[in-house]
C-alpha positions as CSV (number, residue, x, y, z in Angstrom):
1,M,83.3,106.4,93.7
2,P,84.2,109.1,92.7
3,S,81.5,110.8,91.1
4,E,83.5,112.3,88.3
5,G,87.1,113.0,86.7
6,T,88.9,115.5,88.3
7,L,88.9,118.1,85.9
8,T,92.8,119.0,84.3
9,S,92.2,122.6,85.7
10,A,92.6,121.0,89.5
11,P,95.3,121.7,91.8
12,A,98.4,120.3,91.4
13,T,98.9,117.6,94.5
14,E,96.2,116.5,93.3
15,F,95.3,113.5,90.7
16,S,93.1,114.2,88.0
17,A,91.7,111.3,85.9
18,Q,91.7,113.9,83.0
19,R,95.4,114.9,83.1
20,A,96.4,111.0,82.6
21,L,94.3,110.8,79.2
22,I,96.8,113.1,78.1
23,P,98.7,110.2,77.7
24,L,97.0,107.6,77.9
25,R,95.2,109.1,74.3
26,E,99.0,108.4,73.3
27,I,99.5,105.5,74.7
28,A,96.4,103.4,73.1
29,K,96.4,104.5,69.8
30,A,96.7,101.3,67.8
31,P,97.7,97.6,69.4
32,H,101.1,97.3,71.1
33,Y,101.9,94.1,71.6
34,L,104.9,92.6,71.6
35,G,107.4,93.1,68.4
36,T,105.0,95.8,66.9
37,D,106.4,99.2,66.3
38,E,103.8,100.4,68.0
39,H,104.8,98.4,71.3
40,T,108.5,100.4,70.4
41,R,106.7,104.0,70.0
42,V,104.7,103.0,73.2
43,R,108.1,102.1,75.6
44,E,109.8,104.8,73.8
45,Y,107.0,107.4,74.8
46,I,106.7,106.3,78.1
47,I,110.3,106.4,79.1
48,G,109.8,110.1,77.5
49,E,107.0,111.4,80.2
50,L,109.6,109.7,82.9
51,K,112.6,112.1,82.0
52,K,109.6,114.8,82.0
53,L,109.2,114.2,86.1
54,G,112.9,113.8,86.3
55,L,113.4,110.1,86.6
56,E,116.5,108.2,85.3
57,T,115.1,105.7,83.4
58,E,116.6,102.1,81.6
59,V,115.2,99.2,80.2
60,Q,116.3,96.2,81.1
61,E,116.2,93.2,78.8
62,A,117.3,90.2,78.1
63,F,115.8,86.1,77.1
64,M,112.8,85.1,79.2
65,L,111.9,81.1,79.0
66,S,109.1,78.9,80.2
67,N,109.6,75.6,81.0
68,A,106.0,75.6,81.8
69,K,104.1,77.9,79.7
70,Q,107.4,76.1,76.5
71,G,107.8,80.0,75.6
72,L,110.5,82.5,74.7
73,L,110.6,86.1,74.0
74,K,112.8,89.2,75.2
75,P,110.6,91.4,77.6
76,R,112.3,95.2,77.6
77,N,111.2,96.1,81.4
78,I,110.3,100.7,82.0
79,V,112.9,100.8,85.4
80,A,113.0,104.0,87.0
81,K,113.9,104.9,90.7
82,I,112.7,108.0,92.9
83,K,115.9,108.1,95.4
84,G,114.4,108.4,99.4
85,S,116.2,109.6,102.6
86,G,116.4,106.7,104.3
87,N,118.2,102.8,103.8
88,G,114.4,100.6,104.1
89,K,112.6,98.5,101.7
90,S,111.4,100.4,98.3
91,L,108.4,100.9,97.1
92,V,106.9,99.6,93.6
93,L,104.8,101.2,91.8
94,L,103.5,98.7,88.9
95,S,101.8,98.2,85.8
96,H,102.6,96.5,82.1
97,Y,102.6,98.5,79.0
98,D,101.9,96.0,76.6
99,S,98.9,95.5,75.3
100,A,96.8,91.6,74.5
101,L,98.3,90.4,71.3
102,V,96.0,91.3,68.5
103,P,93.3,93.3,68.5
104,S,93.7,95.2,71.5
105,L,94.6,98.9,71.8
106,G,95.4,98.2,75.3
107,A,93.2,101.5,77.5
108,S,92.2,100.0,80.1
109,D,94.9,97.1,79.5
110,A,97.1,98.1,81.0
111,G,97.1,102.0,79.7
112,S,95.2,103.1,83.0
113,G,97.2,101.6,85.2
114,V,100.4,103.9,83.2
115,V,98.7,106.8,83.2
116,T,97.9,106.7,87.2
117,I,101.1,106.3,88.3
118,L,102.4,108.6,85.5
119,E,99.9,111.1,87.4
120,S,100.4,110.2,90.7
121,L,103.8,110.6,90.7
122,R,103.3,114.0,89.2
123,A,101.2,115.3,92.2
124,Y,103.6,113.5,94.8
125,K,106.2,115.5,93.8
126,A,104.2,118.4,93.1
127,S,103.7,118.6,96.9
128,G,107.1,118.8,97.7
129,K,108.2,115.8,99.6
130,Q,111.8,113.6,99.7
131,P,109.9,110.0,99.9
132,E,112.3,108.3,103.2
133,N,112.1,104.3,100.8
134,D,113.1,104.2,97.2
135,I,110.2,104.7,94.6
136,I,110.7,102.3,91.7
137,V,108.4,102.5,88.7
138,L,108.4,99.5,86.9
139,F,106.0,99.0,84.1
140,T,106.8,95.5,83.1
141,D,106.4,93.9,79.5
142,A,105.0,90.9,78.3
143,E,102.2,90.9,80.9
144,E,99.8,89.9,78.5
145,I,101.9,86.9,76.9
146,G,103.4,84.9,80.3
147,L,104.0,87.5,82.8
148,D,107.5,87.7,82.1
149,G,109.0,90.5,82.0
150,A,107.8,91.2,85.9
151,N,109.6,87.2,86.0
152,L,113.4,89.3,84.2
153,F,112.8,91.6,86.8
154,V,111.8,89.8,90.1
155,K,115.1,87.3,89.1
156,N,117.0,89.4,87.5
157,H,116.8,92.9,89.1
158,K,119.3,94.4,91.5
159,W,116.8,96.0,93.2
160,A,114.2,93.4,93.5
161,K,116.2,91.9,97.0
162,D,115.0,95.2,98.3
163,V,111.3,95.6,97.6
164,G,108.8,95.8,100.2
165,I,105.5,96.4,99.0
166,V,104.5,96.6,95.0
167,L,100.9,98.8,94.1
168,N,99.9,96.7,91.2
169,F,97.3,98.2,88.8
170,E,95.8,96.3,85.9
171,A,91.7,95.9,84.5
172,R,90.1,92.8,83.7
173,G,87.6,95.6,81.5
174,S,86.5,98.9,81.2
175,G,84.6,100.3,83.8
176,G,83.1,99.9,87.4
177,P,84.6,99.7,90.8
178,S,88.6,99.4,91.4
179,N,88.9,96.5,94.0
180,M,91.4,96.1,95.7
181,I,93.6,92.6,96.0
182,V,96.2,91.9,98.4
183,E,98.4,88.7,97.0
184,T,100.7,87.7,99.6
185,N,102.0,84.4,101.5
186,G,101.6,84.5,104.7
187,G,99.3,86.9,106.4
188,N,97.3,90.0,104.9
189,T,96.9,91.5,108.3
190,N,99.4,93.4,108.4
191,L,98.6,95.1,104.9
192,V,95.0,95.7,105.7
193,K,95.8,97.8,108.2
194,A,98.5,99.6,106.6
195,F,95.4,99.5,103.6
196,E,93.1,101.5,106.5
197,N,96.0,103.7,107.5
198,A,96.4,105.3,104.6
199,N,92.9,106.3,104.2
200,V,92.3,106.3,100.6
201,P,88.3,108.1,99.8
202,Y,86.7,105.3,98.4
203,P,88.0,102.1,98.9
204,V,86.0,98.8,97.4
205,A,87.9,95.6,98.4
206,S,87.1,92.5,100.4
207,S,88.6,89.5,101.4
208,L,86.1,87.4,99.4
209,M,87.4,88.7,95.9
210,Y,91.3,87.3,96.6
211,S,89.3,83.8,97.5
212,V,87.6,83.4,94.6
213,Y,90.0,85.3,92.9
214,K,92.8,82.5,93.9
215,L,89.9,79.6,92.7
216,L,90.5,81.5,89.3
217,P,93.0,80.5,86.8
218,N,93.8,84.3,86.7
219,D,97.6,85.4,87.4
220,T,98.6,89.1,87.1
221,D,102.1,91.1,87.6
222,S,101.4,90.2,91.5
223,T,101.4,86.9,91.3
224,I,105.3,87.0,90.4
225,F,105.5,89.1,93.0
226,R,104.6,86.7,95.1
227,E,105.9,83.3,93.5
228,E,109.2,83.9,92.6
229,G,110.1,86.7,95.9
230,D,108.1,86.5,98.1
231,I,107.3,90.4,97.7
232,E,103.9,91.7,99.1
233,S,101.5,93.3,96.8
234,M,98.3,95.3,96.8
235,F,96.6,94.8,93.3
236,F,93.7,97.0,91.9
237,A,92.0,96.1,89.0
238,F,88.1,96.7,87.2
239,I,86.2,94.0,85.7
240,D,83.3,95.8,85.0
241,D,82.5,96.0,80.7
242,H,84.6,92.9,80.4
243,F,83.4,92.6,77.1
244,D,85.8,94.4,75.9
245,Y,88.7,93.1,77.7
246,H,91.6,92.5,74.9
247,T,89.4,93.7,72.3
248,A,89.5,96.6,69.4
249,N,86.8,98.1,71.9
250,D,89.5,98.3,74.7
251,T,89.6,102.4,73.5
252,V,90.4,105.3,75.3
253,E,86.7,106.4,74.7
254,N,85.6,103.2,76.4
255,L,87.1,103.3,79.7
256,N,85.0,105.1,82.2
257,I,86.2,108.4,83.5
258,E,85.2,107.5,87.3
259,T,86.8,103.7,87.3
260,L,89.6,106.0,86.1
261,Q,89.2,108.3,88.1
262,H,89.1,106.1,91.3
263,Q,92.4,103.9,90.3
264,G,93.9,107.4,91.0
265,S,92.3,107.8,94.5
266,Y,93.6,104.5,95.7
267,L,97.5,104.9,94.5
268,L,98.0,109.1,95.8
269,P,97.3,108.4,98.9
270,L,98.7,105.1,99.3
271,L,101.7,106.5,97.6
272,H,102.2,108.6,100.4
273,Y,101.7,107.1,103.2
274,F,104.1,104.2,101.8
275,A,107.1,106.5,100.9
276,D,107.5,107.5,104.5
277,T,106.8,104.2,106.3
278,D,108.7,100.7,107.8
279,L,108.1,98.5,105.4
280,G,110.3,96.0,106.2
281,N,106.9,94.7,108.7
282,L,104.4,94.2,105.9
283,K,104.7,90.1,106.3
284,A,102.4,88.1,109.6
285,E,101.3,85.2,110.3
286,E,97.6,85.4,110.5
287,D,94.8,86.6,108.0
288,S,92.1,88.8,108.8
289,V,88.5,89.1,107.1
290,Y,88.0,92.3,105.4
291,V,85.4,94.5,104.0
292,N,84.5,97.9,103.2
293,I,80.7,99.7,103.8
294,P,79.3,102.7,103.4
295,M,79.7,105.2,106.1
296,V,81.8,102.4,108.0
297,K,84.1,102.3,105.1
298,F,86.4,99.8,106.5
299,I,86.6,97.2,109.0
300,H,88.1,94.8,109.7
301,Y,89.2,91.7,112.5
302,P,91.3,87.9,112.6
303,F,90.9,85.2,111.1
304,S,91.3,84.2,114.9
305,W,87.7,86.0,115.6
306,I,85.4,83.9,112.7
307,L,84.7,80.7,114.8
308,P,83.7,82.9,117.8
309,M,81.9,84.7,116.4
310,L,80.0,81.9,114.5
311,I,79.9,80.3,118.1
312,L,78.5,83.3,119.4
313,A,75.8,83.9,116.5
314,T,75.1,80.4,117.3
315,L,74.5,80.7,120.2
316,L,72.2,84.0,119.9
317,F,70.0,81.9,117.3
318,I,69.2,79.2,120.5
319,G,68.7,81.5,123.6
320,C,66.3,83.9,120.9
321,L,64.3,80.6,120.2
322,Y,64.1,79.2,123.8
323,Y,62.7,82.6,124.6
324,G,60.4,83.3,121.7
325,F,58.8,79.4,122.8
326,S,59.6,80.6,126.6
327,K,57.2,84.1,125.4
328,H,55.1,81.9,123.4
329,K,55.9,84.5,120.1
330,L,57.3,80.8,118.2
331,N,55.7,77.8,117.5
332,L,57.1,74.5,116.5
333,N,54.1,74.4,113.5
334,G,54.5,78.0,112.4
335,I,58.6,77.1,112.1
336,L,58.3,74.4,110.3
337,K,55.5,76.2,107.5
338,G,58.2,79.8,107.6
339,F,60.5,76.7,105.7
340,I,58.0,76.1,102.6
341,P,57.8,79.5,101.1
342,F,61.7,80.2,102.3
343,L,63.2,76.8,100.2
344,S,60.3,77.2,97.3
345,S,61.4,80.4,96.7
346,L,65.1,79.2,97.2
347,I,64.5,76.4,94.6
348,I,62.8,78.0,92.7
349,C,64.4,80.6,92.4
350,G,67.5,78.4,91.5
351,L,66.4,76.9,89.1
352,F,64.6,80.1,86.8
353,G,68.5,81.1,87.2
354,F,70.5,78.0,86.3
355,Y,67.9,77.1,83.5
356,G,67.1,80.3,82.6
357,W,70.6,81.4,81.3
358,K,70.4,77.7,79.6
359,L,67.3,78.4,77.4
360,I,68.5,81.6,76.6
361,E,71.9,80.6,74.8
362,Y,69.8,78.2,73.3
363,L,67.7,81.0,72.0
364,Y,70.5,83.9,71.4
365,P,73.5,81.2,70.3
366,H,75.2,84.1,68.7
367,Y,75.8,84.7,72.4
368,N,78.6,81.7,72.5
369,E,80.7,84.3,69.9
370,I,81.5,86.6,72.7
371,Q,84.3,84.7,74.3
372,H,83.8,86.5,77.3
373,G,82.2,85.1,79.4
374,F,79.9,88.3,79.9
375,K,78.0,89.7,77.6
376,Y,76.9,92.8,76.0
377,N,73.8,93.4,77.9
378,G,74.7,91.4,80.6
379,H,73.8,94.0,83.1
380,W,70.2,94.4,81.9
381,Y,69.6,90.7,82.2
382,I,71.1,91.2,85.8
383,V,67.6,93.3,86.5
384,A,65.6,91.6,85.1
385,F,66.4,88.1,86.5
386,V,66.8,89.7,90.4
387,F,63.3,91.7,89.7
388,L,62.2,88.5,88.7
389,S,63.3,86.7,91.9
390,I,62.2,88.6,94.2
391,A,58.7,87.9,92.0
392,I,58.7,84.9,93.0
393,T,60.0,85.4,96.6
394,F,57.1,87.4,97.2
395,K,54.8,85.2,95.1
396,M,55.8,82.4,97.8
397,Y,55.5,83.9,101.0
398,R,52.2,84.7,100.1
399,V,50.9,81.7,99.0
400,F,52.2,79.7,101.6
401,A,52.3,82.2,105.0
402,K,48.9,84.0,105.3
403,R,49.3,82.8,109.2
404,I,52.6,82.7,109.7
405,T,53.5,85.4,112.1
406,V,56.6,86.9,110.8
407,P,58.8,85.9,113.9
408,N,58.5,82.6,112.8
409,L,59.3,83.0,109.5
410,I,62.5,84.5,110.4
411,V,63.9,81.5,111.4
412,A,64.5,79.6,107.8
413,P,66.2,82.2,106.4
414,L,68.4,82.6,109.8
415,L,68.8,78.7,109.7
416,F,70.1,78.7,106.3
417,W,72.9,81.7,106.7
418,L,74.2,79.7,110.2
419,L,75.3,77.7,108.1
420,I,76.2,79.1,104.9
421,N,79.3,80.5,107.3
422,L,79.7,77.4,108.5
423,V,80.7,76.7,104.8
424,L,82.8,79.1,104.8
425,L,85.3,78.4,107.5
426,L,86.2,75.3,106.2
427,Y,86.4,76.5,102.6
428,L,86.2,79.6,101.9
429,K,87.4,82.2,105.0
430,G,87.2,85.4,102.6
431,G,83.8,85.3,102.9
432,A,83.6,85.2,106.5
433,F,82.4,88.7,106.3
434,F,79.2,86.6,105.5
435,I,78.4,86.4,109.6
436,I,77.4,90.4,110.1
437,P,74.0,90.9,108.6
438,V,72.8,87.8,110.6
439,Y,73.9,89.6,113.9
440,F,71.5,92.3,112.1
441,G,69.2,89.9,111.5
442,L,69.0,88.2,115.0
443,I,69.4,91.6,116.4
444,S,65.9,92.3,115.1
445,W,64.3,88.5,115.7
446,F,64.9,89.3,118.8
447,L,63.5,92.7,119.2
448,L,60.2,91.3,117.3
449,L,60.5,88.6,119.3
450,K,60.2,90.9,122.6
451,Y,58.1,93.9,122.0
452,Q,54.8,94.0,120.7
453,N,54.9,97.2,118.7
454,N,58.2,98.6,117.1
455,S,59.9,100.6,114.8
456,Y,59.8,99.8,111.0
457,I,62.3,102.4,110.5
458,G,64.5,101.1,113.3
459,L,64.0,97.6,111.5
460,A,65.2,99.1,108.2
461,L,67.4,100.4,109.7
462,L,68.9,96.9,111.4
463,A,68.2,95.1,107.9
464,A,70.5,97.5,105.9
465,P,73.9,96.6,106.2
466,A,72.7,93.4,104.9
467,L,71.8,95.7,101.4
468,F,74.9,97.2,101.7
469,I,77.1,93.9,102.3
470,F,75.3,91.5,99.5
471,A,73.7,94.0,97.1
472,P,77.1,94.8,95.5
473,L,77.7,91.1,95.5
474,I,74.4,90.7,93.3
475,Q,76.1,92.0,90.3
476,F,79.4,91.3,91.5
477,F,79.3,87.5,90.6
478,P,77.9,87.2,87.1
479,V,80.4,90.3,85.7
480,G,83.0,88.5,87.2
481,L,82.2,85.3,86.2
482,G,80.5,85.2,83.9
483,S,76.7,85.8,82.8
484,D,76.3,82.0,83.0
485,H,77.1,82.4,87.1
486,I,73.6,84.4,87.1
487,V,72.2,81.9,89.6
488,I,74.1,82.7,92.0
489,S,72.2,86.0,91.9
490,T,69.1,84.6,91.9
491,I,69.5,82.4,95.1
492,F,71.0,85.8,96.6
493,V,68.4,87.5,96.1
494,V,66.2,84.7,98.2
495,L,68.8,84.6,101.0
496,V,69.5,88.8,101.1
497,M,65.3,89.0,101.0
498,G,64.6,86.5,104.5
499,L,67.1,88.5,106.5
500,L,65.0,91.9,105.0
501,L,62.2,89.4,106.5
502,P,61.6,92.4,109.5
503,V,60.5,95.2,106.9
504,I,58.9,93.1,104.1
505,G,57.1,90.1,106.0
506,F,55.1,92.9,107.8
507,Y,54.3,94.2,103.9
508,S,50.2,93.1,102.6
509,K,50.5,93.7,99.4
510,R,52.9,91.3,98.3
511,N,50.6,89.9,95.4
512,L,50.4,92.9,94.0
513,L,54.5,93.6,94.8
514,S,55.1,90.2,92.8
515,G,53.4,91.3,90.2
516,L,55.0,94.6,89.6
517,F,57.8,92.9,89.8
518,G,56.8,90.2,87.5
519,F,56.5,93.0,84.5
520,L,59.6,94.9,85.5
521,A,61.6,91.6,84.9
522,L,59.2,91.2,81.6
523,V,60.4,94.6,80.9
524,F,63.8,93.8,81.2
525,F,64.1,90.8,79.6
526,V,62.4,92.7,76.1
527,I,65.0,94.7,76.7
528,T,67.5,91.8,76.6
529,H,65.9,90.7,73.7
530,L,66.1,94.4,71.8
531,K,69.7,94.6,72.7
532,S,71.0,91.0,71.8
533,D,72.0,91.6,68.3
534,F,75.0,92.9,66.9
535,N,75.9,96.3,66.1
536,E,78.3,99.4,65.3
537,E,78.5,99.6,69.8
538,R,78.1,95.8,70.0
539,N,80.3,94.0,67.4
540,K,80.6,90.4,66.9
541,P,83.7,88.9,67.1
542,N,84.8,87.0,64.2
543,S,88.6,85.3,63.6
544,L,90.2,85.2,59.4
545,V,93.2,83.1,59.2
546,Y,95.2,81.7,55.9
547,Y,96.9,78.7,56.3
548,K,99.5,77.2,53.7
549,N,100.3,74.0,54.4
550,A,104.3,74.3,52.4
551,E,104.6,70.3,51.9
552,T,101.5,69.6,50.2
553,N,102.3,73.7,48.9
554,K,97.7,73.9,49.6
555,A,96.6,76.8,51.2
556,Y,93.0,77.3,53.4
557,Y,91.4,80.2,55.2
558,G,90.3,79.3,58.8
559,T,88.4,79.8,61.1
560,Y,88.1,79.1,65.0
561,D,83.9,81.1,64.7
562,N,80.9,78.4,64.8
563,I,78.5,81.3,63.2
564,L,79.6,82.6,60.2
565,D,79.2,85.9,59.3
566,D,78.9,87.9,55.6
567,W,82.4,88.7,55.8
568,T,83.4,85.3,56.9
569,K,81.5,84.0,53.8
570,K,83.3,86.6,51.8
571,Y,86.4,84.0,52.5
572,L,85.0,80.4,53.7
573,G,81.8,80.7,51.7
574,D,78.0,79.3,52.7
575,S,79.0,75.5,53.5
576,P,82.7,76.0,54.4
577,K,83.3,72.8,55.8
578,S,85.1,71.4,59.9
579,A,88.1,72.9,59.7
580,S,90.0,68.7,60.3
581,N,89.3,67.6,56.3
582,Y,91.8,70.4,55.7
583,I,94.2,71.6,58.8
584,E,95.6,69.0,61.0
585,S,96.3,71.3,64.1
586,A,96.1,74.1,65.8
587,A,98.0,76.3,68.7
588,S,96.2,75.6,71.5
589,S,94.0,79.1,72.8
590,K,92.5,79.5,76.0
591,Y,88.6,79.6,75.1
592,A,89.1,77.7,71.3
593,R,91.2,74.2,70.6
594,K,90.5,74.2,67.1
595,Y,89.7,75.6,64.4
596,T,86.0,74.9,63.1
597,F,85.2,75.7,59.6
598,A,87.9,75.7,56.5
599,A,88.0,76.7,52.7
600,E,90.8,76.5,50.1
601,A,92.5,79.4,49.5
602,P,94.6,80.6,46.5
603,T,98.3,79.9,46.7
604,I,100.7,82.7,47.8
605,E,104.2,82.4,48.0
606,I,105.3,82.5,51.8
607,A,109.5,83.0,52.5
608,P,110.0,80.9,55.2
609,S,112.9,81.7,57.9
610,T,116.1,80.4,56.6
611,I,117.4,77.9,58.2
612,T,121.3,77.7,59.3
613,I,123.3,74.4,60.8
614,N,125.9,75.6,62.9
615,K,127.5,72.9,64.6
616,D,127.0,68.6,64.1
617,S,128.6,66.9,65.5
618,V,129.2,63.8,68.2
619,V,131.1,63.2,71.8
620,D,131.2,61.2,74.4
621,G,128.6,59.2,72.8
622,F,125.9,61.8,72.4
623,R,125.0,64.4,68.9
624,T,125.4,68.2,69.0
625,V,123.8,69.8,66.6
626,D,123.1,74.0,66.5
627,V,121.1,75.4,63.9
628,T,119.2,79.0,63.4
629,L,116.4,80.0,61.9
630,Q,116.4,83.6,60.5
631,P,112.8,85.4,59.6
632,Q,112.3,86.4,55.9
633,R,109.0,88.1,56.6
634,D,107.3,90.0,59.8
635,I,106.2,87.0,61.8
636,H,105.1,87.6,65.3
637,Q,105.4,83.9,66.8
638,L,107.3,80.7,65.7
639,M,106.5,77.8,67.4
640,L,108.1,74.6,66.2
641,Y,107.2,70.6,67.3
642,A,108.7,67.7,67.7
643,P,108.3,64.0,68.6
644,I,107.6,64.1,72.4
645,D,109.8,60.7,72.8
646,T,112.8,62.4,71.0
647,P,115.4,62.4,74.0
648,F,116.6,65.8,74.4
649,K,119.7,65.5,76.8
650,S,120.3,69.1,76.8
651,L,117.8,71.7,74.7
652,N,119.3,75.3,74.9
653,F,116.9,78.0,73.1
654,N,119.2,81.8,72.2
655,G,121.5,81.5,75.2
656,V,119.2,80.3,77.8
657,E,119.0,76.5,78.8
658,V,115.8,74.2,78.9
659,T,115.8,73.0,82.7
660,N,112.9,70.5,83.0
661,T,114.0,67.3,83.5
662,D,111.6,63.8,83.2
663,D,110.1,62.9,86.6
664,Q,113.8,60.4,87.3
665,G,115.2,63.6,87.3
666,K,117.5,63.0,84.6
667,R,117.9,66.2,81.8
668,F,116.1,65.2,79.0
669,Y,113.3,67.9,78.3
670,K,110.4,66.9,79.7
671,R,106.8,68.0,77.2
672,K,103.3,66.9,77.8
673,D,102.9,66.7,74.3
674,N,104.4,67.8,70.4
675,L,105.4,71.4,71.4
676,L,108.8,72.9,71.7
677,L,108.7,75.5,72.3
678,R,106.7,78.7,71.2
679,Y,108.6,81.7,70.1
680,Y,107.2,85.7,71.3
681,I,109.6,87.4,68.1
682,S,110.4,91.2,68.6
683,D,112.8,93.2,66.3
684,N,113.1,89.8,64.0
685,D,115.3,88.2,65.7
686,S,116.5,84.7,65.3
687,L,116.4,81.5,67.0
688,K,119.2,80.2,67.4
689,I,118.5,75.9,68.4
690,Q,120.8,74.0,70.6
691,Y,120.2,69.9,71.1
692,S,122.2,67.3,72.0
693,I,120.4,63.4,71.6
694,P,122.2,60.0,72.0
695,E,124.4,59.5,69.0
696,K,122.5,56.7,67.7
697,A,119.1,58.4,67.7
698,P,117.2,58.9,64.7
699,L,117.6,62.6,63.7
700,P,113.8,64.7,65.1
701,Q,111.5,66.1,62.3
702,I,110.6,69.6,63.7
703,K,107.6,71.6,62.7
704,V,107.5,75.3,62.4
705,L,104.5,77.2,62.6
706,E,105.4,80.8,61.1
707,Y,102.4,83.6,62.0
708,G,102.4,86.4,60.9
709,F,99.7,88.6,61.8
710,D,98.8,90.6,58.8
711,L,96.2,89.4,57.3
712,I,94.1,92.3,56.5
713,S,96.9,94.5,56.3
714,N,99.9,92.7,53.3
715,P,98.5,93.0,50.0
716,L,99.7,90.1,49.0
717,F,96.2,89.1,50.8
718,N,93.1,91.3,49.7
719,I,91.1,91.0,52.6
720,S,88.5,93.0,52.9
721,K,88.3,95.5,56.5
722,R,85.6,94.2,59.0
723,P,82.1,96.5,58.7
724,K,82.3,98.8,62.1
725,K,80.1,96.6,63.8
726,M,82.3,93.2,63.7
727,T,85.9,92.4,66.0
728,P,88.8,90.8,65.8
729,K,88.1,87.8,68.3
730,P,90.3,87.6,71.4
731,F,92.2,84.9,73.4
732,I,93.6,83.3,70.3
733,N,95.8,84.2,66.9
734,T,93.8,85.6,64.5
735,D,94.2,88.1,61.4
736,A,96.8,85.9,60.8
737,T,99.1,84.3,57.8
738,I,100.2,81.5,58.7
739,L,103.6,78.6,56.9
740,E,104.1,75.4,58.0
741,Y,107.0,73.9,56.9
742,T,109.1,70.9,58.5
743,F,112.9,70.4,58.2
744,T,115.4,68.1,60.2
745,T,118.9,69.2,61.0
746,E,120.7,66.4,58.3
747,K,123.3,67.8,55.7
748,E,123.8,65.8,53.7
749,N,119.5,65.1,53.7
750,Q,118.7,68.4,54.5
751,T,115.3,68.5,53.0
752,I,112.3,72.0,53.4
753,N,109.2,71.2,51.2
754,T,108.2,75.1,50.2
755,D,107.6,76.8,47.0
756,S,110.5,79.7,48.4
757,S,113.9,77.4,48.8
758,L,116.0,77.7,51.8
759,N,119.4,78.1,52.5
760,E,120.4,74.9,53.4
761,G,123.6,74.6,55.6
762,Q,125.0,77.6,55.4
């Protein structure tokens, strides 16, 4: 990574993170999710910045309906172009400008991506170059809701068919190195070669990252370009300090300046490269293994090499075994005994990693309130568990390997690494670069077998690739997958120390080293304890909603929290009851499916949407109904539920036809549950529903949940602001005023149970 952010005084042709912070402070002033005034302000500000660069811009907008997620919304994409001198494919510079719902200020996710593109474009234009390829600037909307802005561009924009490659800038935290990940439907070989040719100064990239990424339930706008448009992408994302992701702590102050500089160190050279490169030749049949290594910088080779490299390593392993036995440097008894310290270390460290974290969750139950997998003190836990694993491994080799020679000890870890590479070959080819340190380990092993006296410096240099390649992964897995995956780090420590045996196997003070690292582990566990509480730097996430049932005319405060704090107790009481006693259902969320606690609340009048029946007619045996819902307050989500067995023949929302069919191909709306639609509202837009059902089928009774994210700001509710040591819980609809009511579309019998009358049949 860059060691600092380039100053504003840097030459105009260079990327400056300090310059990029200037527009970022404007973008991340407040939450700017779809439908808010801030969302509009941020869009207009970005358009103004593009115009300063001399780019004509347009706003692409249309209603988009996600059949899979049953969501309707109107994204507004910001689109601009620098016209190239040629007629080839276009380069797209991509990020999104909406922030996550409710709490997030969106500085990293993805304000950092927006300003990386703006600053890189400024530096590129300062160079005076005229690109050969068109450069399209695309700041998508509604990425946080469902990648709908990207979907709108790929499916509807006239420029989409000419795109050759997308460079997408994202964030899933607020610090750490940015990782390059490839998105392609075919082979990645040509993309990897292009990345190498662009000669970025600080590449952080490995094919393992994408292999793991594809296994996780996460998508980006690049996924839409790949799936819907068969368009190649590279996306760049940093994931450290994941606890800031989608929270009110995603601020400019928390964004690491070196991380922002790292993003720019990718884009500017790639922009210069792809602006003048033939973008029609990026597709490939073959995949490549790739990884960054210090000094060497970046290496890659085709997947077709994986099996031969593994076979060759296996043959070398067998050859060294034969050579060692023939020279009497190896013996079967010593090799078998060498498995004892290695397997003991592996098993004990694995158990400590797995059950140790279980114990930590038991001792610190409030960690579960942090819905991010990676905890505030997660880095300290990594250090503590790594030191503990080192201590255990040294102890096992001290106890069980006193009279075993180093060449005999090396056999067990090398055999395990060969087996690991066999598993990678079968299931996770992106990690096949793991074989590289094994080759260096085989060389060290051979030198120990052949020569009586060896250079410890030479053996240390041969062991260095194992550290360079695997040490970052020891941190990456808990950061990227969650602190509960610390067990992967503990096992990796043992495996890496196995490759370091040509050096550490000769240490005579293993007992002392075990004690030292055990003491350091204890010190860092104490540090984790001291950093386990919540304060102004480590905010406690909490949630509160006001839920009114118009049919019963009763209201409740609800929460998703398992552990209440002083702020939530003011509204839920010291001994709240289960939410199931009061609130029948809640909209599903990514991390919390149901409200946990609820308490009765004052009944406050909330105006529901007016309902207008525009049409109700019968033609050819089907009844067609046209109804409009018009919000009467500032709401951001409107959710509709209807019985899952309602036999819809056709269904249309705001002019967008639902195309789902049942298993027999009939045009009946297919659903997994009673959820009919989740409508994300902007500009107080109405919702027009048109449907047809068989004439004799009963009209569906539709339940409505209206969400307004104004619980804290609305003076009607008199909710106090959170203390500075608390923050709204991410990934759920918190700080919301929710109104539930039901209606049918029967003109003759239109009744809505609410204390605010609806305009029936207007």
